[in-house]
C-alpha positions as CSV (number, residue, x, y, z in Angstrom):
1,M,13.0,85.3,96.6
2,P,10.4,82.6,97.3
3,R,9.5,80.2,94.4
4,I,5.9,79.9,95.6
5,S,3.6,82.7,96.9
6,K,2.1,82.7,100.2
7,I,-1.7,82.4,100.3
8,D,-3.7,85.4,101.4
9,P,-5.8,84.2,104.3
10,S,-8.4,86.9,103.7
11,A,-9.0,85.5,100.2
12,A,-8.8,81.9,101.2
13,G,-11.5,79.4,100.3
14,P,-13.6,77.6,103.0
15,E,-11.3,74.5,103.3
16,V,-8.1,76.6,103.6
17,R,-10.0,79.1,106.0
18,A,-11.1,76.1,108.1
19,A,-7.5,74.8,108.3
20,I,-6.3,78.2,109.3
21,D,-9.0,78.8,112.0
22,A,-8.2,75.3,113.5
23,H,-4.5,76.0,113.5
24,L,-5.0,79.5,115.1
25,A,-7.4,78.0,117.7
26,N,-4.7,75.6,118.9
27,G,-2.5,78.6,119.7
28,Y,-0.3,78.4,116.6
29,R,0.6,81.2,114.4
30,L,0.7,81.5,110.7
31,T,4.3,81.5,109.4
32,N,5.7,82.1,105.9
33,E,6.1,78.3,105.7
34,K,2.5,77.6,106.7
35,L,1.1,80.2,104.3
36,T,3.0,78.5,101.5
37,L,1.9,75.0,102.6
38,L,-1.7,76.2,102.6
39,H,-1.9,76.1,98.9
40,N,-3.1,72.6,99.6
41,V,-4.7,71.6,103.0
42,T,-3.6,68.0,102.7
43,A,0.0,69.1,102.3
44,F,-0.5,71.5,105.1
45,N,-1.9,68.8,107.5
46,A,0.6,66.2,106.6
47,L,3.6,68.4,107.3
48,E,2.4,70.7,110.0
49,A,-0.4,69.0,111.9
50,Q,1.5,65.8,112.1
51,S,4.7,67.4,113.1
52,Y,3.0,69.2,115.9
53,A,1.5,66.0,117.2
54,L,5.0,64.4,117.1
55,D,6.6,67.4,118.8
56,R,4.1,67.2,121.6
57,E,4.8,63.6,122.0
58,L,8.6,64.1,122.0
59,Q,8.3,66.9,124.5
60,R,6.1,64.5,126.7
61,L,9.0,61.9,126.6
62,V,12.1,64.2,126.9
63,G,10.9,67.7,127.8
64,K,10.5,70.8,125.8
65,R,13.9,72.0,126.0
66,A,15.5,68.8,125.0
67,A,13.0,68.6,122.1
68,D,13.7,72.0,120.9
69,F,17.5,71.3,121.1
70,F,17.1,68.3,119.1
71,E,15.1,70.0,116.3
72,Y,17.3,73.0,116.3
73,A,20.4,70.8,115.8
74,I,18.7,69.0,112.8
75,S,18.0,72.5,111.3
76,L,21.6,73.6,111.8
77,E,23.0,70.6,110.4
78,N,20.7,70.9,107.3
79,D,21.6,74.6,107.2
80,C,17.8,75.5,106.9
81,L,17.6,79.2,107.2
82,V,13.9,79.4,108.0
83,C,14.0,76.7,110.7
84,S,17.3,77.8,112.3
85,V,16.1,81.5,112.5
86,Y,12.9,80.2,114.2
87,F,14.7,78.1,116.8
88,A,17.5,80.6,117.4
89,K,14.8,83.1,118.4
90,L,13.1,80.7,120.5
91,L,16.3,79.8,122.3
92,R,17.1,83.5,122.7
93,E,13.7,84.1,124.2
94,N,14.6,81.4,126.8
95,G,18.0,83.1,127.6
96,I,20.1,80.8,125.5
97,E,22.5,83.1,123.3
98,D,25.3,80.7,122.4
99,F,24.0,77.2,121.5
100,E,27.4,75.7,120.5
101,N,28.9,76.5,123.8
102,F,25.8,76.1,126.1
103,S,25.9,73.6,129.0
104,F,23.7,70.8,128.1
105,T,22.6,67.9,130.1
106,D,24.0,64.5,128.9
107,E,20.5,63.5,127.6
108,E,20.2,66.8,125.7
109,R,23.8,66.4,124.2
110,L,22.8,62.9,123.3
111,L,19.7,64.0,121.4
112,I,21.7,66.9,119.7
113,D,24.2,64.5,118.5
114,Y,21.5,62.1,117.2
115,G,19.7,65.0,115.5
116,R,22.9,66.1,113.6
117,A,23.7,62.5,112.7
118,L,20.2,61.8,111.5
119,A,20.3,65.1,109.4
120,K,23.8,64.4,108.0
121,D,23.3,60.9,106.9
122,P,20.7,58.7,108.3
123,K,22.3,55.6,106.7
124,R,25.5,56.0,108.6
125,I,24.5,56.8,112.2
126,P,27.5,55.4,114.3
127,D,26.7,52.3,116.3
128,E,28.3,53.9,119.3
129,L,25.8,56.7,119.1
130,F,22.9,54.4,118.7
131,E,24.1,52.3,121.8
132,R,24.3,55.4,123.8
133,L,20.7,56.3,122.8
134,R,19.5,52.8,123.7
135,A,21.2,53.1,127.0
136,A,19.5,56.5,127.8
137,F,16.0,56.3,126.2
138,S,13.2,53.8,125.7
139,E,12.7,52.4,122.3
140,E,9.4,54.3,122.3
141,T,11.4,57.7,122.7
142,I,13.9,56.6,120.0
143,V,11.1,55.9,117.6
144,V,9.3,59.2,118.4
145,A,12.6,61.3,118.1
146,T,13.5,59.7,114.9
147,A,10.0,60.3,113.5
148,M,10.2,64.0,114.6
149,G,13.6,64.2,113.1
150,V,12.2,63.1,109.7
151,F,9.5,65.7,109.9
152,M,12.1,68.3,110.8
153,I,14.2,67.2,107.7
154,A,11.0,67.4,105.7
155,N,10.3,70.9,106.9
156,N,14.0,71.9,106.1
157,V,13.7,70.4,102.6
158,F,10.3,72.1,102.0
159,N,11.6,75.6,103.0
160,D,14.9,75.4,101.1
161,A,13.5,73.9,98.0
162,L,10.7,76.6,97.7
163,Q,13.1,79.3,99.1
164,V,10.6,80.2,101.9
165,E,11.7,83.4,103.5
166,P,12.5,83.3,107.2
167,E,10.3,85.2,109.6
168,A,11.3,88.8,110.4
169,Q,13.1,89.1,113.6
């Protein structure tokens, strides 16, 4: 059971309503996580708006599929039910039923390995893994991937700490 209620968009004040309208106008939808974050627009913007901006940037640098795989790997490693369910559904919609045994490109596999290492213990990312990252990606790409990874971890922590319910499948 969630520890914090979801806001009711129909009863939202003007600031929250404006944030909702802007979010929907950008083609996004309201999830349980977002409806929980919207208790405070600054918190919502910090975690949601900025993560969307970073995700777009990561997709520009590595492609949507690789970015999705990276973010899903982080959620799996963190065992975040909300984000894992979200990405599993997204992957199924794209014909990927078995993430663990899927045939990834070398760059996708490298990003998955980095995402898992980042989520598992950011202080102990193996030098060998980092050297492979440096050989495959620009410093800009590594910075953006790391920043996006931090946002995914923050999303995972938010959802887990407040016991946000996953979306209905």
